C-alpha positions as CSV (number, residue, x, y, z in Angstrom):
1,M,-14.0,-10.1,-5.3
2,T,-11.9,-7.3,-6.1
3,N,-8.3,-7.7,-6.7
4,R,-6.0,-4.6,-5.2
5,I,-2.3,-3.9,-4.8
6,L,-0.8,-2.9,-1.4
7,L,2.7,-1.5,-1.5
8,I,4.4,-1.2,1.8
9,A,8.1,0.3,1.8
10,H,10.2,2.8,3.4
11,A,9.2,6.2,3.1
12,P,9.0,7.7,0.2
13,L,9.4,4.6,-1.7
14,A,5.7,3.3,-1.7
15,Q,4.2,6.5,-2.7
16,A,6.7,7.0,-5.4
17,L,6.0,3.6,-6.9
18,K,2.5,4.3,-6.9
19,A,3.0,7.5,-8.6
20,C,5.1,5.7,-11.2
21,A,2.2,3.1,-11.8
22,M,-0.5,5.6,-12.0
23,H,1.5,7.5,-14.8
24,V,1.1,4.4,-17.0
25,F,-2.1,3.0,-15.5
26,P,-4.0,6.1,-14.3
27,E,-7.3,3.8,-14.6
28,C,-6.0,1.7,-11.7
29,A,-5.7,4.6,-9.1
30,Q,-8.5,3.1,-6.9
31,E,-7.1,-0.5,-6.9
32,V,-3.5,0.5,-5.9
33,F,-2.5,1.5,-2.3
34,A,0.7,2.7,-0.8
35,V,1.8,2.9,3.0
36,D,5.0,4.6,3.8
37,V,7.0,3.2,6.5
38,E,8.7,6.3,8.3
39,P,11.7,5.8,10.2
40,Q,10.7,6.3,13.6
41,A,7.4,4.2,13.2
42,T,6.9,1.4,15.3
43,P,6.1,-1.9,13.9
44,E,2.7,-1.8,15.9
45,A,1.8,1.5,14.2
46,T,2.5,0.5,11.0
47,R,0.8,-2.5,11.2
48,A,-2.3,-0.4,12.3
49,V,-2.3,1.7,9.3
50,I,-2.1,-1.5,7.1
51,D,-4.9,-2.9,9.0
52,A,-7.0,0.1,8.3
53,V,-6.3,0.1,4.5
54,M,-7.1,-3.4,4.4
55,H,-10.0,-3.4,6.3
56,Q,-11.7,-0.7,4.1
57,H,-12.0,-3.2,1.4
58,P,-13.2,-6.6,3.1
59,S,-14.1,-8.4,-0.1
60,T,-10.8,-7.9,-1.5
61,H,-7.9,-10.3,-2.7
62,W,-4.7,-8.6,-2.0
63,L,-1.3,-8.6,-3.7
64,V,1.2,-7.0,-1.0
65,L,4.4,-6.0,-2.4
66,T,7.2,-4.8,0.3
67,D,10.5,-3.9,1.0
68,V,10.2,-4.6,4.6
69,L,9.6,-7.7,6.8
């Protein structure tokens, strides 16, 4: 099993947090994913994006960090 991190936050916070982390830990770029939630996005559309990211890596333990419920 692989461990990965998924950042979910209001746009553009998730991508910004990932960029900061990659500045310090560039070797972890393949293990960190970011989903920015746009203001006009529906919960269903956002969930579809999150599901797509997670389903690309089925043998993974995920640490999900978010600023949204």
